Each structure stands twice: as C-alpha cells, then as structure tokens.
matplotlib code that plots the C-alpha trace (Angstrom):
import matplotlib.pyplot as plt

x = [-0.1, 3.3, 4.5, 1.4, 1.2, 4.6, 4.2, 1.1, 3.1, 5.1, 7.1, 5.0, 4.6, 4.8, 2.0, 0.8, 1.4, -1.9, -2.0, 1.7, 0.9, -2.3, 0.2, 2.9, 0.2, -1.4, 2.6, 3.2, 0.2, 1.1, 4.6, 3.1, 0.8, 3.3, 5.3, 2.4, 2.9, 4.8, 6.6, 10.4, 11.9, 12.7, 9.6, 8.2, 10.3, 8.4, 5.3, 5.5, 6.0, 2.4, 0.8, 2.8, 1.5, -1.9, -1.7, -0.4, -3.5, -5.9, -4.4, -4.4, -0.3, 2.2, 5.3, 7.6, 5.3, 5.7, 9.3, 9.7, 7.6, 9.4, 12.8, 11.5, 10.0, 13.3, 15.1, 13.8, 13.7, 11.2, 9.2, 9.7, 9.0, 5.6, 4.9, 6.1, 4.3, 1.3, 1.5, 2.9, -0.2, -2.9, -1.4, -1.8, -5.5, -5.6, -4.0, -6.5, -9.3, -8.5, -7.7, -11.3]
y = [-0.2, 2.6, 1.7, 2.8, 6.1, 6.7, 6.1, 8.3, 11.5, 12.9, 15.9, 19.5, 19.3, 15.8, 13.8, 11.0, 7.5, 6.8, 10.1, 9.5, 5.9, 8.0, 10.2, 7.5, 5.6, 8.4, 10.0, 6.3, 6.1, 9.5, 8.3, 5.2, 7.4, 10.0, 6.8, 5.5, 8.1, 8.1, 11.1, 11.6, 11.5, 14.7, 15.8, 13.4, 15.5, 18.0, 17.2, 14.7, 18.1, 19.4, 15.8, 15.6, 19.2, 17.9, 15.1, 17.4, 19.6, 16.7, 16.1, 19.4, 18.8, 21.5, 19.4, 20.8, 19.2, 15.8, 16.2, 16.6, 13.5, 11.6, 12.5, 11.6, 8.4, 7.3, 8.1, 4.3, 1.7, -0.6, 2.3, 3.1, -1.0, -1.0, 2.2, 0.7, -2.1, -0.9, 1.4, -1.9, -4.3, -1.0, -0.4, -4.1, -3.5, -1.0, -2.7, -6.0, -3.9, -1.7, -5.1, -6.9]
z = [0.1, 0.8, -2.6, -4.9, -2.0, -3.2, -6.9, -7.0, -5.1, -8.6, -8.8, -10.0, -13.6, -14.2, -15.9, -14.1, -15.6, -17.6, -19.2, -20.4, -22.1, -23.5, -25.0, -26.0, -27.8, -29.9, -30.7, -32.2, -34.0, -35.5, -35.9, -38.0, -40.0, -41.4, -42.4, -44.2, -46.9, -49.9, -49.3, -48.6, -45.7, -45.3, -45.8, -43.2, -40.8, -41.7, -41.5, -38.1, -35.9, -37.1, -36.2, -32.8, -31.7, -32.3, -29.9, -27.3, -28.3, -28.1, -24.6, -23.4, -22.5, -23.3, -25.5, -22.4, -19.8, -22.2, -22.4, -18.8, -18.0, -20.0, -18.7, -15.4, -16.0, -18.0, -14.7, -13.7, -16.6, -14.5, -14.8, -18.5, -19.5, -17.4, -19.3, -22.8, -22.3, -21.5, -24.7, -26.7, -25.3, -26.0, -29.9, -30.3, -29.8, -32.3, -34.7, -34.1, -33.8, -37.2, -39.2, -38.7]

ax = plt.figure().add_subplot(projection="3d")
ax.plot(x, y, z, "-o")
ax.set_aspect("equal")
plt.show()
C-alpha cells in the first residue's frame, strides 16, 4: 500500500502514468501514420511535428510538460518498461480492431 501511495506522489509538472501511456499511444500512431505517406523522409520530418502538435492539443498537454515527464520516467527503467508494455499492448489492440 505504501508503494502505491509513493507512486502517486509525482513532482509538480509531471504527468501521471496513465496520461503518459495515452500520449505515447497517440504519438506512436501519429508516427506510424506519417510513415505510411508516400513522401520523402525530409518531408515526413517536417510533417510529423504538425501531427505531434495535434496530439498535445488533443490531450491538453504542452510539449515541454511531456518531455519533462518523459525524462522523469526514463530515470527508472522498470517504470519505462511498464509504460511501454502498456503502450504496446494498447497499440496491439488498436491494430487488431483495425484489421477486423
């Protein structure tokens, strides 16, 4: 019980794990979408930030808060493994629902 309480106490300006997973899912979906466009790599590097900006707008999170949160979570590989396991599981669900 103490561990779960400690996990909920985040420094100010750090997104919680659920929000991070939601953002990571949408960011990876945006990356995947841009990669399917029949355009050169240089063009996709210009286009992707526009999609990323829309993801942050959708979640009402600034890119600086996302990056600060990502840096925070990357300090603990177990936490990042957990976040990415959840992200990958969700992406698999999205992929399966799109294939049916």
